[in-house]
DSSP file (Angstrom, degrees, kcal/mol; ACC not computed):
  #  RESIDUE AA STRUCTURE BP1 BP2  ACC     N-H-->O    O-->H-N    N-H-->O    O-->H-N    TCO  KAPPA ALPHA  PHI   PSI    X-CA   Y-CA   Z-CA
    1    1 A M     >        0   0    0      0, 0.0     4,-2.0     0, 0.0     5,-0.2   0.000 360.0 360.0 360.0 -47.6   24.3   54.3  -83.9
    2    2 A F  H  >  +     0   0    0      1,-0.2     4,-3.2     2,-0.2     5,-0.2   0.926 360.0  51.8 -56.0 -47.8   24.1   57.9  -82.6
    3    3 A I  H  > S+     0   0    0      1,-0.2     4,-2.7     2,-0.2    -1,-0.2   0.867 108.5  50.5 -64.0 -36.5   20.8   57.3  -80.8
    4    4 A E  H  > S+     0   0    0      2,-0.2     4,-2.2     1,-0.2    -1,-0.2   0.932 114.1  44.6 -64.1 -44.3   22.1   54.2  -78.9
    5    5 A I  H  X S+     0   0    0     -4,-2.0     4,-2.4    55,-0.2    -2,-0.2   0.921 113.7  50.4 -64.7 -43.9   25.2   56.1  -77.8
    6    6 A F  H  X S+     0   0    0     -4,-3.2     4,-2.3     1,-0.2    -2,-0.2   0.927 111.3  48.0 -60.4 -46.6   23.1   59.1  -76.8
    7    7 A N  H  X S+     0   0    0     -4,-2.7     4,-2.4     1,-0.2    -1,-0.2   0.879 110.5  52.1 -63.5 -37.7   20.7   57.0  -74.8
    8    8 A D  H  X S+     0   0    0     -4,-2.2     4,-2.7     2,-0.2    -1,-0.2   0.908 109.7  49.3 -63.2 -41.7   23.6   55.2  -73.1
    9    9 A L  H  X S+     0   0    0     -4,-2.4     4,-2.0     2,-0.2    -2,-0.2   0.890 110.3  50.4 -66.1 -39.0   25.1   58.5  -72.1
   10   10 A L  H  X>S+     0   0    0     -4,-2.3     5,-2.3     2,-0.2     4,-0.6   0.940 112.7  46.7 -60.7 -46.9   21.8   59.8  -70.7
   11   11 A A  H ><5S+     0   0    0     -4,-2.4     3,-0.7     1,-0.2    -2,-0.2   0.899 110.4  52.8 -63.4 -41.2   21.4   56.6  -68.7
   12   12 A E  H 3<5S+     0   0    0     -4,-2.7    -1,-0.2     1,-0.3    -2,-0.2   0.882 113.5  42.7 -62.3 -37.9   25.0   56.8  -67.4
   13   13 A K  H 3<5S-     0   0    0     -4,-2.0    -1,-0.3    -5,-0.2    -2,-0.2   0.509 110.7-127.6 -85.5  -5.3   24.4   60.4  -66.3
   14   14 A N  T <<5 +     0   0    0     -3,-0.7     2,-0.3    -4,-0.6    -3,-0.2   0.905  66.2 122.8  59.2  46.2   21.0   59.3  -64.9
   15   15 A I      < -     0   0    0     -5,-2.3    -1,-0.2    -6,-0.1     2,-0.2  -0.930  53.9-131.4-130.8 158.4   19.0   62.0  -66.7
   16   16 A N     >  -     0   0    0     -2,-0.3     4,-2.5    -3,-0.1     5,-0.2  -0.456  36.9 -93.7-100.4 179.8   16.1   61.9  -69.1
   17   17 A R  H  > S+     0   0    0      1,-0.2     4,-2.5     2,-0.2     5,-0.1   0.878 123.8  51.0 -62.7 -39.7   15.8   63.7  -72.5
   18   18 A K  H  > S+     0   0    0      2,-0.2     4,-2.5     1,-0.2    -1,-0.2   0.927 110.9  48.1 -65.3 -44.4   13.9   66.7  -71.0
   19   19 A Q  H  > S+     0   0    0      1,-0.2     4,-2.7     2,-0.2     5,-0.2   0.905 110.9  52.1 -62.2 -40.9   16.6   67.2  -68.3
   20   20 A F  H  X S+     0   0    0     -4,-2.5     4,-2.7     2,-0.2     6,-0.4   0.937 109.5  49.8 -59.0 -46.0   19.3   66.9  -70.9
   21   21 A A  H  X S+     0   0    0     -4,-2.5     4,-1.7     1,-0.2     5,-0.5   0.925 113.2  45.9 -59.4 -46.1   17.5   69.6  -73.0
   22   22 A E  H  < S+     0   0    0     -4,-2.5    -1,-0.2     1,-0.2    -2,-0.2   0.910 118.0  42.0 -63.8 -42.8   17.2   71.9  -70.0
   23   23 A Q  H  < S+     0   0    0     -4,-2.7    -2,-0.2     1,-0.2    -1,-0.2   0.801 119.8  41.9 -77.9 -29.3   20.8   71.4  -68.9
   24   24 A S  H  < S-     0   0    0     -4,-2.7    -1,-0.2    -5,-0.2    -2,-0.2   0.672 101.3-125.0 -92.4 -18.2   22.4   71.6  -72.3
   25   25 A G     <  +     0   0    0     -4,-1.7    -3,-0.1     1,-0.3    -4,-0.1   0.542  67.2 132.4  82.8   6.5   20.4   74.4  -73.8
   26   26 A I        -     0   0    0     -5,-0.5    -1,-0.3    -6,-0.4    -2,-0.2  -0.804  67.8-103.1 -90.2 129.6   19.3   72.3  -76.7
   27   27 A P    >>  -     0   0    0      0, 0.0     4,-1.8     0, 0.0     3,-0.6  -0.200  20.5-130.0 -56.2 139.6   15.6   72.6  -77.4
   28   28 A Y  H 3> S+     0   0    0      1,-0.3     4,-2.6     2,-0.2     5,-0.2   0.863 108.2  58.5 -58.5 -38.0   13.6   69.6  -76.2
   29   29 A T  H 3> S+     0   0    0      1,-0.2     4,-1.7     2,-0.2    -1,-0.3   0.851 105.1  51.0 -62.6 -32.9   11.8   69.4  -79.5
   30   30 A T  H <> S+     0   0    0     -3,-0.6     4,-1.5     2,-0.2    -1,-0.2   0.922 109.5  49.3 -68.1 -44.3   15.2   69.0  -81.2
   31   31 A V  H  X S+     0   0    0     -4,-1.8     4,-2.3     1,-0.2     3,-0.3   0.911 110.0  51.2 -62.0 -42.8   16.2   66.2  -78.8
   32   32 A I  H  X>S+     0   0    0     -4,-2.6     4,-3.3     1,-0.2     5,-0.8   0.869 104.3  59.0 -62.8 -36.5   12.8   64.5  -79.5
   33   33 A G  H  X5S+     0   0    0     -4,-1.7     6,-1.9    -5,-0.2     4,-0.8   0.880 109.1  43.9 -59.6 -38.2   13.6   64.8  -83.2
   34   34 A W  H  X5S+     0   0    0     -4,-1.5     4,-0.6    -3,-0.3    -2,-0.2   0.941 122.1  36.6 -69.7 -46.8   16.8   62.8  -82.7
   35   35 A T  H  <5S+     0   0    0     -4,-2.3    -2,-0.2     2,-0.1    -3,-0.2   0.835 129.4  27.0 -82.2 -33.7   15.3   60.1  -80.5
   36   36 A N  H  <5S+     0   0    0     -4,-3.3    -3,-0.2    -5,-0.2    -1,-0.1   0.741 129.0  36.4-100.8 -26.0   11.8   59.6  -81.9
   37   37 A L  H  <<S-     0   0    0     -4,-0.8    -3,-0.1    -5,-0.8    -2,-0.1   0.297 100.5-121.4-112.5   8.5   12.2   60.6  -85.6
   38   38 A N     <  +     0   0    0     -4,-0.6     2,-0.2    -6,-0.2    -4,-0.2   0.807  57.7 153.5  54.6  34.2   15.7   59.2  -86.2
   39   39 A R        -     0   0    0     -6,-1.9    -1,-0.2    -7,-0.1    -2,-0.1  -0.608  40.1-128.3 -86.0 154.4   17.1   62.6  -87.2
   40   40 A L        -     0   0    0     -2,-0.2     2,-0.0     1,-0.0    -5,-0.0  -0.823  23.4-110.1-103.3 144.1   20.7   63.3  -86.7
   41   41 A P        -     0   0    0      0, 0.0     2,-0.1     0, 0.0    -1,-0.0  -0.352  32.2-117.0 -67.3 149.6   22.0   66.4  -84.9
   42   42 A D     >  -     0   0    0      1,-0.1     4,-2.5    -2,-0.0     3,-0.2  -0.274  37.9 -92.6 -77.3 175.5   23.8   69.1  -86.9
   43   43 A Y  H  > S+     0   0    0      1,-0.2     4,-1.9     2,-0.2     5,-0.1   0.840 125.0  53.1 -64.6 -33.6   27.4   69.8  -86.2
   44   44 A T  H  > S+     0   0    0      2,-0.2     4,-1.8     1,-0.2    -1,-0.2   0.891 111.2  47.5 -68.6 -36.1   26.7   72.7  -83.7
   45   45 A A  H  > S+     0   0    0     -3,-0.2     4,-2.9     2,-0.2    -2,-0.2   0.902 108.3  55.1 -67.8 -40.8   24.5   70.3  -81.7
   46   46 A L  H  X S+     0   0    0     -4,-2.5     4,-2.7     1,-0.2    -2,-0.2   0.893 107.2  50.7 -59.2 -39.2   27.1   67.6  -81.8
   47   47 A I  H  X S+     0   0    0     -4,-1.9     4,-2.5     2,-0.2    -1,-0.2   0.925 111.5  47.2 -64.0 -44.0   29.6   70.0  -80.3
   48   48 A K  H  X S+     0   0    0     -4,-1.8     4,-2.5     2,-0.2    -2,-0.2   0.910 113.4  48.5 -63.4 -41.9   27.2   70.9  -77.5
   49   49 A I  H  X S+     0   0    0     -4,-2.9     4,-2.6     2,-0.2     5,-0.2   0.933 112.0  48.7 -63.9 -46.1   26.4   67.2  -76.9
   50   50 A A  H  X>S+     0   0    0     -4,-2.7     5,-1.9     1,-0.2     4,-1.0   0.910 113.2  47.4 -61.4 -42.5   30.1   66.3  -76.8
   51   51 A D  H  <5S+     0   0    0     -4,-2.5     3,-0.3     3,-0.2    -1,-0.2   0.912 111.5  51.4 -64.3 -41.5   30.8   69.2  -74.4
   52   52 A F  H  <5S+     0   0    0     -4,-2.5    -2,-0.2     1,-0.2    -1,-0.2   0.936 120.4  32.7 -61.1 -47.8   27.9   68.2  -72.2
   53   53 A F  H  <5S-     0   0    0     -4,-2.6    -1,-0.2    -5,-0.1    -2,-0.2   0.453 106.0-125.9 -91.0  -0.3   29.0   64.6  -71.9
   54   54 A Q  T  <5 +     0   0    0     -4,-1.0     2,-0.3    -3,-0.3    -3,-0.2   0.933  69.6 117.4  54.7  52.1   32.7   65.4  -72.1
   55   55 A C      < -     0   0    0     -5,-1.9    -1,-0.2    -6,-0.1     2,-0.2  -0.828  67.8 -90.8-135.5 174.6   33.4   63.0  -74.9
   56   56 A S     >  -     0   0    0     -2,-0.3     4,-1.7    10,-0.2     5,-0.1  -0.514  25.5-124.1 -87.1 157.9   34.5   63.3  -78.5
   57   57 A I  H  > S+     0   0    0      1,-0.2     4,-2.0     2,-0.2     6,-0.2   0.873 114.3  60.1 -64.6 -37.4   32.3   63.8  -81.5
   58   58 A D  H  4>S+     0   0    0      1,-0.2     5,-2.4     2,-0.2     6,-1.1   0.888 104.3  49.8 -58.1 -38.5   33.9   60.7  -83.0
   59   59 A Y  H >45S+     0   0    0      4,-0.2     3,-1.2     1,-0.2    -1,-0.2   0.925 108.1  53.2 -64.6 -43.7   32.6   58.8  -80.0
   60   60 A L  H 3<5S+     0   0    0     -4,-1.7   -55,-0.2     1,-0.3    -2,-0.2   0.848 112.4  43.4 -60.8 -35.6   29.1   60.2  -80.4
   61   61 A V  T 3<5S-     0   0    0     -4,-2.0    -1,-0.3    -5,-0.1   -59,-0.2   0.343 118.0-107.5 -97.6   8.2   28.8   59.1  -84.0
   62   62 A G  T < 5S+     0   0    0     -3,-1.2    -3,-0.2    -4,-0.3    -2,-0.1   0.620  87.7 116.2  83.8  13.2   30.3   55.7  -83.4
   63   63 A R  S   <S+     0   0    0     -5,-2.4     2,-0.4    -6,-0.2    -4,-0.2   0.580  76.0  45.7 -87.8 -10.0   33.7   56.3  -85.1
   64   64 A Q        -     0   0    0     -6,-1.1    -2,-0.2    -5,-0.1    -1,-0.1  -0.995  69.1-148.5-136.7 138.3   35.6   55.8  -81.8
   65   65 A K  S    S+     0   0    0     -2,-0.4     2,-0.3     2,-0.1    -1,-0.1   0.767  78.1  38.9 -78.8 -26.8   35.0   53.0  -79.3
   66   66 A Y  S    S-     0   0    0      1,-0.1   -10,-0.2     3,-0.0    -7,-0.1  -0.827  86.4 -96.1-126.1 159.2   36.0   55.0  -76.2
   67   67 A Y        -     0   0    0     -2,-0.3     2,-1.1   -12,-0.1   -12,-0.1  -0.244  39.8-114.1 -57.0 157.4   35.6   58.4  -74.7
   68   68 A D        -     0   0    0    -14,-0.1     2,-0.2    -4,-0.1    -1,-0.1  -0.818  41.6-162.4 -92.4  91.0   38.4   60.9  -75.1
   69   69 A Y        -     0   0    0     -2,-1.1     2,-0.9     1,-0.1   -14,-0.1  -0.496  24.2-114.1 -75.1 144.6   39.4   61.1  -71.5
   70   70 A D    >>  -     0   0    0     -2,-0.2     4,-2.4     1,-0.2     3,-2.0  -0.708  24.0-153.9 -77.4 109.6   41.6   64.0  -70.5
   71   71 A S  T 34 S+     0   0    0     -2,-0.9    -1,-0.2     1,-0.3    -2,-0.0   0.708  90.7  64.5 -63.7 -18.9   44.8   62.2  -69.5
   72   72 A S  T 34 S+     0   0    0      1,-0.1    -1,-0.3     2,-0.1     3,-0.1   0.749 113.1  34.3 -74.2 -20.9   45.7   65.0  -67.1
   73   73 A V  T <4 S-     0   0    0     -3,-2.0     2,-0.4     1,-0.4    -2,-0.2   0.866 134.4  -0.4 -95.0 -49.3   42.6   64.1  -65.1
   74   74 A T     <  -     0   0    0     -4,-2.4     2,-0.5     2,-0.0    -1,-0.4  -0.999  52.7-158.7-146.2 136.9   42.4   60.4  -65.4
   75   75 A T        -     0   0    0     -2,-0.4     2,-0.4    -3,-0.1    -4,-0.1  -0.974  17.6-163.2-117.4 118.5   44.4   57.8  -67.3
   76   76 A L        -     0   0    0     -2,-0.5    -7,-0.1    -7,-0.0     2,-0.1  -0.816  14.9-129.1-101.8 138.6   42.5   54.6  -67.9
   77   77 A S     >  -     0   0    0     -2,-0.4     4,-2.4     1,-0.1     5,-0.2  -0.324  30.9-105.6 -73.0 166.5   44.2   51.3  -68.8
   78   78 A K  H  > S+     0   0    0      1,-0.2     4,-2.6     2,-0.2     5,-0.2   0.885 123.6  54.5 -60.1 -38.7   43.0   49.4  -71.8
   79   79 A Q  H  > S+     0   0    0      2,-0.2     4,-2.1     1,-0.2    -1,-0.2   0.900 108.7  47.4 -62.9 -42.0   41.4   46.9  -69.4
   80   80 A E  H  > S+     0   0    0      2,-0.2     4,-2.3     1,-0.2    -2,-0.2   0.900 111.7  50.6 -66.3 -41.0   39.5   49.7  -67.7
   81   81 A Q  H  X S+     0   0    0     -4,-2.4     4,-2.6     1,-0.2    -2,-0.2   0.919 110.9  48.9 -62.4 -43.2   38.4   51.2  -71.0
   82   82 A N  H  X S+     0   0    0     -4,-2.6     4,-2.6     2,-0.2     5,-0.2   0.888 109.8  52.4 -63.3 -39.0   37.1   47.7  -72.1
   83   83 A L  H  X S+     0   0    0     -4,-2.1     4,-2.6     2,-0.2    -2,-0.2   0.925 111.6  45.3 -62.8 -45.1   35.3   47.3  -68.9
   84   84 A I  H  X S+     0   0    0     -4,-2.3     4,-2.2     2,-0.2    -2,-0.2   0.928 112.8  51.0 -63.5 -45.6   33.5   50.6  -69.3
   85   85 A F  H  X S+     0   0    0     -4,-2.6     4,-0.7     1,-0.2    -2,-0.2   0.919 113.7  44.4 -58.8 -45.5   32.7   49.9  -72.9
   86   86 A S  H >X S+     0   0    0     -4,-2.6     3,-1.0     1,-0.2     4,-0.5   0.905 110.4  55.0 -66.7 -42.1   31.2   46.5  -72.0
   87   87 A Y  H >< S+     0   0    0     -4,-2.6     3,-1.5     1,-0.3    -1,-0.2   0.893 102.4  57.0 -58.4 -41.7   29.3   47.9  -69.0
   88   88 A R  H 3< S+     0   0    0     -4,-2.2    -1,-0.3     1,-0.3    -2,-0.2   0.732 101.9  56.7 -64.4 -21.8   27.6   50.5  -71.3
   89   89 A K  H << S+     0   0    0     -3,-1.0    -1,-0.3    -4,-0.7    -2,-0.2   0.598  88.8 100.0 -85.8 -11.0   26.3   47.7  -73.5
   90   90 A L  S << S-     0   0    0     -3,-1.5     2,-0.1    -4,-0.5    -3,-0.0  -0.332  80.1-107.8 -73.4 154.7   24.5   46.0  -70.6
   91   91 A S     >  -     0   0    0      1,-0.1     4,-2.4    -2,-0.0     5,-0.2  -0.341  35.8-105.8 -70.1 164.0   20.8   46.3  -69.8
   92   92 A Q  H  > S+     0   0    0      1,-0.2     4,-2.2     2,-0.2     5,-0.1   0.884 122.4  55.1 -61.2 -37.1   19.9   48.4  -66.8
   93   93 A K  H  > S+     0   0    0      1,-0.2     4,-1.7     2,-0.2    -1,-0.2   0.929 110.2  45.0 -61.2 -45.8   19.1   45.2  -64.9
   94   94 A D  H  > S+     0   0    0      1,-0.2     4,-2.4     2,-0.2    -2,-0.2   0.861 109.7  55.3 -67.9 -35.1   22.5   43.8  -65.6
   95   95 A K  H  X S+     0   0    0     -4,-2.4     4,-2.4     1,-0.2    -1,-0.2   0.900 106.7  51.7 -62.3 -39.6   24.2   47.1  -64.7
   96   96 A D  H  X S+     0   0    0     -4,-2.2     4,-2.3     2,-0.2    -2,-0.2   0.891 108.9  50.6 -63.2 -39.4   22.4   46.9  -61.3
   97   97 A I  H  X S+     0   0    0     -4,-1.7     4,-2.6     2,-0.2    -2,-0.2   0.926 109.9  49.4 -64.1 -45.2   23.7   43.4  -60.8
   98   98 A V  H  X S+     0   0    0     -4,-2.4     4,-2.7     1,-0.2    -2,-0.2   0.911 110.8  51.1 -60.0 -42.4   27.3   44.5  -61.6
   99   99 A Q  H  X S+     0   0    0     -4,-2.4     4,-2.5     2,-0.2    -1,-0.2   0.923 110.4  48.7 -61.6 -44.5   26.9   47.4  -59.2
  100  100 A T  H  X S+     0   0    0     -4,-2.3     4,-2.2     1,-0.2    -2,-0.2   0.920 113.1  46.9 -61.7 -45.4   25.7   45.0  -56.4
  101  101 A I  H  X S+     0   0    0     -4,-2.6     4,-2.6     2,-0.2    -2,-0.2   0.909 111.3  52.0 -64.0 -42.2   28.6   42.6  -57.0
  102  102 A T  H  X S+     0   0    0     -4,-2.7     4,-2.2     1,-0.2    -2,-0.2   0.924 109.8  48.4 -60.6 -45.5   31.1   45.5  -57.1
  103  103 A I  H  X S+     0   0    0     -4,-2.5     4,-1.1     1,-0.2    -1,-0.2   0.915 111.9  50.0 -61.2 -42.7   29.8   46.8  -53.7
  104  104 A A  H  < S+     0   0    0     -4,-2.2     4,-0.4     1,-0.2     3,-0.4   0.908 110.5  49.8 -62.9 -41.9   30.0   43.3  -52.2
  105  105 A L  H >< S+     0   0    0     -4,-2.6     3,-1.0     1,-0.2    -1,-0.2   0.872 107.8  53.6 -65.7 -36.1   33.6   42.8  -53.4
  106  106 A L  H 3< S+     0   0    0     -4,-2.2    -1,-0.2     1,-0.2    -2,-0.2   0.747 102.0  59.5 -71.3 -21.8   34.7   46.2  -52.0
  107  107 A K  T 3<        0   0    0     -4,-1.1    -1,-0.2    -3,-0.4    -2,-0.2   0.589 360.0 360.0 -80.8 -10.3   33.3   45.2  -48.6
  108  108 A K    <         0   0    0     -3,-1.0    -1,-0.2    -4,-0.4    -2,-0.1   0.503 360.0 360.0 -63.6 360.0   35.6   42.2  -48.4
């Protein structure tokens, strides 16, 4: 569960594992251990990952369906949260299609 969520977050931020390691301060070899060897991050790494992606640890480990958004910055409706959750499950090809359709709808 963690690795799927982690990979989705990387894709959403449009960065690769090496870039994540450099930007987060977590050693690249540690990141590779999670992604290639199915190891789980320890609690200090989970905190760094959550801080980096601005989400909760519960979200990272699959105990929570949605990000913990800071309501003082943004308040998302349940419909918006469901849309984001569904979007994250799409393949990159399907995400590109959604983006194209969204842009076309906004031009109307």
